[in-house]
C-alpha positions as CSV (number, residue, x, y, z in Angstrom):
1,M,16.7,-21.3,24.8
2,Y,19.8,-23.3,25.4
3,L,21.9,-20.2,25.1
4,L,19.7,-18.3,27.6
5,F,20.1,-21.1,30.1
6,L,23.8,-21.2,29.5
7,C,24.1,-17.4,30.2
8,Y,22.2,-17.7,33.5
9,F,24.2,-20.7,34.5
10,L,27.5,-18.9,33.8
11,K,26.3,-15.8,35.8
12,F,25.4,-18.0,38.7
13,W,28.8,-19.8,38.5
14,I,30.7,-16.5,38.4
15,L,28.6,-15.2,41.4
16,L,29.2,-18.5,43.3
17,F,33.0,-18.3,43.0
18,S,33.4,-14.6,43.1
19,K,34.7,-12.7,46.1
20,S,31.3,-11.0,46.6
21,F,29.7,-14.3,47.6
22,C,31.0,-13.8,51.1
23,S,28.4,-14.1,53.9
24,A,29.4,-10.7,55.4
25,E,28.5,-9.0,52.2
26,W,25.3,-10.9,52.0
27,L,24.4,-9.7,55.5
28,I,25.1,-6.1,54.6
29,E,23.0,-6.4,51.5
30,H,20.2,-8.1,53.4
31,K,20.1,-5.3,56.0
32,K,20.1,-2.7,53.3
33,R,17.0,-4.3,51.7
34,R,15.0,-4.6,54.9
35,P,14.2,-1.4,56.8
36,G,14.1,-1.1,60.5
37,L,11.0,-1.2,62.8
38,K,10.8,2.6,63.0
39,I,10.8,3.0,59.2
40,L,8.3,0.2,58.8
41,Q,6.0,1.8,61.4
42,Q,6.3,5.1,59.6
43,R,5.4,3.5,56.3
44,F,2.4,1.7,57.9
45,D,1.2,5.0,59.4
46,E,1.5,6.8,56.1
47,F,-0.4,4.1,54.4
48,I,-3.2,4.0,56.9
49,I,-3.6,7.8,56.8
50,A,-3.7,7.8,53.0
51,H,-6.3,4.9,53.0
52,E,-8.5,6.7,55.5
53,E,-8.4,9.9,53.5
54,E,-9.3,8.0,50.4
55,Q,-12.3,6.4,52.1
56,E,-13.4,9.7,53.4
57,Q,-13.1,11.2,49.9
58,A,-15.1,8.4,48.4
59,R,-17.8,8.8,51.1
60,K,-18.0,12.6,50.4
61,E,-18.4,11.9,46.7
62,R,-21.2,9.4,47.3
63,E,-23.0,11.9,49.6
64,A,-22.5,14.6,47.0
65,L,-24.0,12.4,44.3
66,A,-26.9,11.5,46.5
67,T,-27.8,15.1,47.4
68,K,-27.0,16.4,43.9
69,G,-30.5,15.7,42.6
70,G,-32.3,16.6,45.8
71,W,-32.8,13.0,46.7
72,T,-32.2,11.5,50.1
73,V,-30.7,8.0,50.1
74,V,-31.9,5.8,52.9
75,V,-29.5,3.1,53.9
76,H,-30.2,0.2,56.3
77,H,-27.3,-0.4,58.8
78,K,-27.1,-3.8,60.5
79,G,-25.6,-4.2,63.9
80,R,-25.8,-2.4,67.2
81,K,-27.0,1.2,67.5
82,K,-24.1,3.6,67.5
83,T,-23.7,6.0,70.4
84,T,-21.9,8.6,68.3
85,E,-23.0,10.5,65.2
86,A,-21.0,9.5,62.1
87,E,-20.8,13.0,60.7
88,T,-19.9,15.1,63.7
89,G,-18.4,12.5,66.1
90,V,-20.6,13.8,68.9
91,T,-21.6,11.3,71.5
92,V,-25.3,10.8,71.7
93,G,-25.6,9.4,75.2
94,S,-28.8,11.0,76.4
95,V,-31.1,8.6,74.6
96,A,-29.0,5.6,75.2
97,Q,-28.4,6.6,78.8
98,A,-32.1,7.0,79.4
99,A,-32.8,3.6,78.0
100,V,-30.2,2.0,80.2
101,M,-31.5,3.7,83.3
102,D,-35.1,2.6,82.4
103,K,-33.9,-1.0,82.1
104,M,-32.1,-0.8,85.4
105,A,-35.2,0.6,87.1
106,K,-37.3,-2.3,85.7
107,K,-34.7,-4.8,86.9
108,K,-34.7,-3.3,90.4
109,A,-38.5,-3.2,90.5
110,Q,-38.7,-6.9,89.9
111,E,-38.5,-9.0,93.0
112,P,-36.5,-12.1,93.1
113,A,-38.6,-15.1,92.1
114,S,-40.2,-16.4,95.3
115,N,-41.6,-19.4,93.5
116,F,-38.3,-20.7,92.1
117,Y,-38.9,-24.3,93.2
118,R,-41.7,-26.5,92.0
119,F,-43.3,-26.9,95.4
120,Q,-43.3,-23.1,95.8
121,R,-45.1,-22.7,92.5
122,K,-47.7,-25.4,93.5
123,E,-48.2,-23.7,96.9
124,A,-48.7,-20.3,95.2
125,Q,-51.2,-21.8,92.8
126,R,-53.0,-23.6,95.6
127,N,-53.2,-20.3,97.6
128,E,-54.5,-18.5,94.6
129,V,-57.2,-21.1,94.0
130,M,-58.2,-21.0,97.7
131,M,-58.4,-17.2,97.6
132,L,-60.7,-17.3,94.5
133,Q,-62.9,-19.9,96.2
134,S,-63.2,-17.8,99.3
135,K,-64.2,-14.7,97.2
136,F,-66.7,-16.8,95.3
137,E,-68.2,-18.0,98.6
138,Q,-68.4,-14.4,99.8
139,D,-70.1,-13.3,96.6
140,R,-72.6,-16.2,96.8
141,K,-73.5,-15.2,100.4
142,R,-74.0,-11.6,99.4
143,I,-76.2,-12.6,96.5
144,Q,-78.3,-14.8,98.9
145,Q,-78.7,-11.9,101.3
146,L,-79.8,-9.6,98.4
147,R,-82.3,-12.3,97.3
148,A,-83.7,-12.6,100.8
149,A,-84.1,-8.8,100.9
150,R,-85.8,-9.0,97.4
151,K,-83.5,-6.4,96.0
152,F,-81.7,-8.7,93.6
153,R,-81.7,-7.4,90.0
154,P,-79.2,-9.4,87.9
155,Y,-80.0,-7.4,84.7
């Protein structure tokens, strides 16, 4: 153990006082070890492409296993409804577009709230009650007229 430590210490001592310990040589070695941005971008792109191909292959294997026995695997997907089909990549906008148009038509059909304030709600309620009372009075007068004519048959 002591001998191993001594060997490492001597190597470090030789490196420290050797001519190759110069900072210019360190910079050159540092630049050699670290690639440029273009090379890094190329490596990243290659990795992403390989990873996507691997995921696609795994997905195809799962589908093949599911359909191998004639079974259909039902999977629940959380989240929003997609507007493109996963297999073909075709945009399915007709159903979604129709739903959006239907919602827009409903929003346009709704009038702005005329009874936004409390006093407006009370007024609307009071008007409704008065209208019901007037209809009730009209119905009562009509019933009295039918009774007077002896043609009233409630059942």
